[in-house]
C-alpha positions in Angstrom: 16.7 -71.4 70.5 14.2 -74.1 71.4 12.2 -73.7 74.6 12.7 -76.6 76.9 9.9 -78.2 78.9 10.6 -80.2 82.0 8.6 -83.2 83.1 9.0 -84.3 86.6 7.3 -87.2 88.4 8.1 -88.4 91.9 7.7 -92.0 93.0 4.9 -92.7 95.4 5.2 -94.7 98.6 4.0 -98.1 97.2 4.3 -97.3 93.5 6.1 -99.7 91.2 8.7 -98.6 88.7 6.5 -99.6 85.7 3.7 -97.4 87.1 6.1 -94.5 87.5 7.3 -94.9 83.9 3.7 -95.1 82.7 2.8 -91.9 84.6 5.8 -90.1 83.2 4.9 -91.2 79.6 1.3 -90.0 80.0 2.4 -86.6 81.4 4.9 -86.2 78.5 2.2 -87.0 76.0 -0.1 -84.6 77.6 2.4 -81.8 77.1 2.8 -82.8 73.5 6.5 -83.6 73.9 6.3 -87.0 72.3 4.7 -85.6 69.1 7.1 -82.7 69.0 10.1 -85.0 69.2 8.8 -87.3 66.5 8.2 -84.3 64.3 11.8 -83.1 64.9 13.2 -86.6 64.1 13.6 -85.7 60.4 14.4 -82.3 58.9 11.5 -80.7 57.1 11.9 -77.8 54.7 9.9 -74.8 55.9 7.2 -73.7 53.6 7.3 -70.1 52.5 4.7 -67.7 53.8 3.4 -67.2 50.2 2.7 -70.9 49.8 0.8 -71.0 53.2 -1.1 -67.9 52.2 -2.2 -69.4 48.9 -3.3 -72.7 50.6 -5.3 -70.7 53.1 -7.1 -68.7 50.4 -7.9 -71.9 48.5 -9.4 -73.6 51.6 -11.3 -70.4 52.3 -12.9 -70.4 48.9 -13.7 -74.1 49.1 -15.3 -73.6 52.6 -17.4 -70.7 51.3 -18.6 -72.7 48.3 -19.5 -75.6 50.5 -21.5 -73.4 52.9 -23.3 -71.8 50.0 -24.3 -75.2 48.6 -25.6 -76.2 52.1 -27.6 -72.9 52.2 -29.1 -73.6 48.8 -30.1 -77.1 50.0 -27.9 -78.9 47.4 -26.0 -80.7 50.2 -27.9 -82.5 52.9 -26.0 -82.2 56.2 -27.9 -85.1 57.8 -26.8 -87.5 55.1 -23.2 -86.1 55.4 -22.8 -87.0 59.1 -22.7 -90.8 58.3 -20.0 -90.5 55.7 -16.5 -91.7 56.9 -13.1 -90.7 55.8 -10.8 -92.4 53.3 -10.1 -96.1 53.8 -13.2 -96.7 55.9 -14.5 -100.3 55.7 -17.5 -101.8 57.3 
């Protein structure tokens, strides 16, 4: 059973209908309703606990290796701060 969330906005004295809709939309986004509904739009197969556990272990090992390289001075954190993600163009 899905838990339901209710969003309620009341129209102010001199508030236009577009402002009311904008306020409703912002409140719904703040509660995460829009993102949740977009996620529910298509059916996704649930990952097994085993798969999630393996991915968590792999990321933990990678994180520990990275932190060790930082400690040894092989990775410079100050140079790393200016690096952008994939697809970054100047």
